[in-house]
C-alpha positions in Angstrom: 53.1 -29.6 10.2 51.3 -28.5 6.9 50.1 -24.8 6.9 46.5 -24.4 5.5 46.1 -21.5 3.3 43.8 -18.8 4.6 40.5 -19.0 3.9 38.6 -15.9 2.4 36.5 -14.0 5.0 32.8 -14.3 4.3 32.0 -11.1 6.3 30.4 -9.5 3.3 28.0 -12.6 2.8 26.9 -12.4 6.6 26.4 -8.7 6.4 24.1 -8.7 3.3 20.6 -7.9 3.9 19.7 -11.3 1.8 21.4 -13.2 4.7 18.8 -11.9 7.5 16.2 -13.9 8.7 12.9 -12.7 7.0 11.1 -12.3 10.5 13.8 -10.1 11.8 14.5 -8.2 8.5 12.9 -4.7 9.2 13.8 -3.3 5.6 11.7 -6.5 4.0 9.1 -6.2 6.4 8.5 -2.6 5.7 9.0 -3.0 2.2 6.2 -2.2 -0.7 5.9 -5.8 -1.4 4.8 -6.8 2.0 2.1 -4.6 2.6 -0.4 -7.6 2.7 1.7 -9.4 5.3 1.8 -5.8 7.5 -2.1 -5.8 7.1 -2.2 -9.2 8.4 -0.2 -9.2 11.3 -1.9 -5.8 12.4 -5.1 -7.9 12.1 -3.7 -10.8 14.0 -1.8 -9.0 17.1 -5.0 -7.2 18.2 -7.3 -10.2 17.5 -5.0 -12.6 19.6 -5.3 -10.1 22.6 -9.0 -9.7 22.2 -9.3 -13.3 22.3 -7.3 -13.7 25.3 -9.3 -11.2 27.1 -12.7 -13.3 25.7 -14.1 -9.9 24.3 -17.3 -10.9 22.8 -18.6 -7.5 21.7 -18.0 -4.0 22.2 -19.9 -0.4 22.3 -17.9 2.1 20.1 -17.5 5.4 21.2 -16.3 8.3 19.3 -16.1 12.0 19.5 -13.7 15.1 19.5 -10.5 14.4 20.7 -10.2 18.5 21.5 -12.9 18.4 24.2 -11.5 18.8 27.7 -13.2 18.0 31.0 -12.6 21.8 32.2 -13.4 23.3 28.8 -16.3 25.4 27.8 -19.5 24.6 29.7 -21.3 22.7 26.8 -18.1 20.9 26.1 -17.5 19.8 29.7 -20.9 18.5 29.5 -20.4 16.4 26.5 -17.1 15.0 28.7 -19.3 14.5 31.5 -22.1 12.4 29.6 -19.5 10.3 27.8 -18.1 9.3 31.2 -21.2 8.5 32.5 -22.3 6.4 29.3 -19.0 4.7 29.9 -20.1 3.8 33.4 -23.7 2.9 32.7 -22.9 0.4 29.5 -20.0 -1.2 31.4 -22.2 -2.0 34.6 -25.4 -2.9 32.9 -23.7 -4.5 29.6 -21.7 -7.2 31.0 -18.2 -5.7 30.7 -17.5 -5.5 34.3 -18.2 -9.0 35.4 -17.5 -12.2 32.8 -20.2 -14.4 31.9 -20.3 -18.2 32.9 -17.8 -19.0 29.8 -15.5 -16.0 31.0 -16.7 -13.9 28.1 -17.4 -10.1 28.3 -20.1 -8.1 26.4 -20.4 -4.6 25.3 -16.8 -3.6 26.4 -16.3 0.2 25.7 -13.9 0.6 22.7 -12.9 4.1 21.5 -9.9 5.5 19.2 -7.7 5.5 22.5 -7.0 9.1 22.4 -7.9 12.3 24.3 -11.2 14.2 24.8 -14.6 12.3 24.6 -12.6 9.0 23.7 -10.9 9.2 27.1 -14.0 10.2 28.8 -15.8 6.7 27.7 -12.6 4.8 28.4 -12.8 6.6 32.0 -16.2 5.8 32.7 -15.6 2.0 32.1 -12.4 2.4 34.1 -14.5 4.2 37.1 -16.6 1.0 37.5 -13.2 -1.3 37.2 -14.3 -2.7 33.6 -11.9 -3.2 30.7 -12.0 -0.8 28.1 -10.3 -0.7 24.7 -8.2 2.2 23.1 -7.6 1.2 19.4 -4.9 4.1 18.8 -3.6 5.0 15.3 0.0 6.3 14.5 -0.3 9.8 13.2 2.4 12.5 11.9 1.7 14.3 15.4 1.6 11.2 17.7 -1.5 10.5 19.5 -0.6 9.4 22.9 -3.0 6.6 24.6 -5.3 8.1 27.2 -4.6 6.9 30.8 -8.0 5.1 31.2 -7.4 2.3 28.6 -6.9 -1.0 30.1 -3.0 -1.7 29.1 -3.2 -5.3 27.8 -6.0 -3.6 25.4 -4.3 -0.6 24.2 -3.3 -1.2 20.7 -1.5 1.1 17.9 -2.2 0.6 14.3 -0.6 2.0 11.2 -3.6 1.5 9.0 -6.8 3.4 9.6 -8.3 0.5 7.5 -7.3 -2.4 9.7 -8.1 0.0 13.0 -11.7 0.6 11.4 -12.0 -3.2 10.9 -11.2 -4.1 14.4 -13.4 -1.1 15.9 -16.4 -2.3 13.6 -16.2 -6.1 13.8 -17.4 -6.7 17.7 -19.2 -3.5 17.9 -23.0 -4.0 19.5 -23.5 -0.3 18.9 -21.8 3.1 18.0 -22.4 5.7 20.1 -21.0 9.3 18.5 -20.6 12.3 20.5 -19.8 15.5 18.8 -16.9 15.4 17.0 -15.0 16.7 13.9 -13.4 15.0 10.7 -12.2 11.7 12.7 -15.7 11.2 14.3 -17.5 12.2 10.9 -15.1 9.1 9.5 -15.9 6.5 11.8 -19.5 7.5 11.9 -20.2 7.3 8.3 -18.2 4.4 7.6 -20.7 2.4 10.3 -23.5 4.2 8.8 -22.5 3.0 5.0 -21.9 -0.5 6.1 -25.6 -0.6 7.6 -26.8 1.0 4.4 -25.2 -1.4 2.2 -25.9 -4.5 4.3 -22.0 -5.0 4.8 -22.4 -4.7 8.4 -24.2 -5.9 11.2 -27.6 -3.9 11.7 -26.3 -2.4 15.0 -28.0 1.1 16.7 -26.3 4.2 15.8 -26.6 6.8 18.2 -26.0 10.5 17.6 -25.5 12.1 21.1 -26.8 15.8 21.2 -29.3 16.2 18.2 -28.5 20.1 18.5 -25.1 19.7 17.4 -25.5 16.8 14.7 -28.3 18.6 13.3 -26.4 21.8 13.2 -23.3 20.3 11.2 -25.0 17.7 9.0 -28.2 18.9 7.0 -29.9 15.0 7.0 -33.2 16.6 5.7 -31.1 18.4 2.6 -29.7 15.1 1.6 -33.1 13.6 1.6 -34.5 16.1 -0.6 -31.8 16.1 -3.1 -32.3 12.3 -3.1 -28.6 11.2 -2.3 -30.3 9.3 0.4 -33.5 7.5 0.9 -36.1 7.6 3.3 -35.2 4.2 4.5 -31.6 5.8 5.2 -33.0 8.2 7.9 -33.7 4.8 10.1 -30.1 4.1 10.2 -29.5 6.4 13.3 -31.3 7.9 16.2 -30.6 11.0 18.6 -30.0 10.9 22.3 -29.6 13.7 24.8 -28.5 11.9 27.8 -26.3 8.9 28.7 -29.2 6.8 30.2 -31.3 7.4 26.9 -28.5 6.5 24.8 -28.1 3.0 26.9 -31.8 2.5 26.5 -32.1 3.0 22.9 -29.3 0.3 22.5 -31.3 -2.0 24.8 -34.5 -1.4 22.9 -32.6 -2.2 19.8 -31.2 -5.4 20.8 -34.9 -6.2 21.6 -36.2 -5.3 18.2 -38.2 -2.5 19.6 -36.1 0.5 18.2 -38.3 3.2 16.6 -38.5 3.0 12.8 -38.4 6.5 12.2 -34.8 6.8 12.7 -33.2 10.3 12.6 -36.0 11.7 14.8 -36.4 12.0 18.7 -37.1 8.7 20.7 -40.1 8.9 22.8 -39.1 9.6 26.3 
């Protein structure tokens, strides 16, 4: 019997990062060169789930994550209003029951966090409708609220991709009082409308007193940094029912041209 020489070990080759299957190589997937791929898979993962649920359209609701149901009376009122709007829109907008093709319209979609986003999701959940949470990974980790549909509770790394999903199916944006995050989403959608890069959807600012107190739209107009036509990008609402009626009016082509002013009651 002839002895064969011992074969050298190939352990170093098998342990090398180059030998990893690319789809299982986290170091490679998280490298700078693969940022485009990460954008793509963030888009496609959420898109696949939304299509599986046949989500045709959404109504985006944004507002402060810091408002609580048991907070100061005016903030508790905002919470109750956002919850009631979620109920109304889900029942009357088609989210609660699928259409003949199994699709769902006007599904409430939020940033997925607490506060007024939670309230809108909660209102949809109250009436048995699916509701979407587009969460974002933050340094101080955001927890998804309890009322988003588990299969429609997403988490993004990139704000840009999250914003894209928030906007691309939206039939309307309802901005409840909020801070920087609410302003970010609101002015993103306003800019898409102003520049005709997005659909001509209604933008509803809830609680005129709050919004006029924190944004001086008239000063912007006086200084010429926006035009008179830009004041038609948004309208104010004071009640959940009025907000929903404004959305319905816009869809019927009867939204008042003098945006930025109170709708007739």
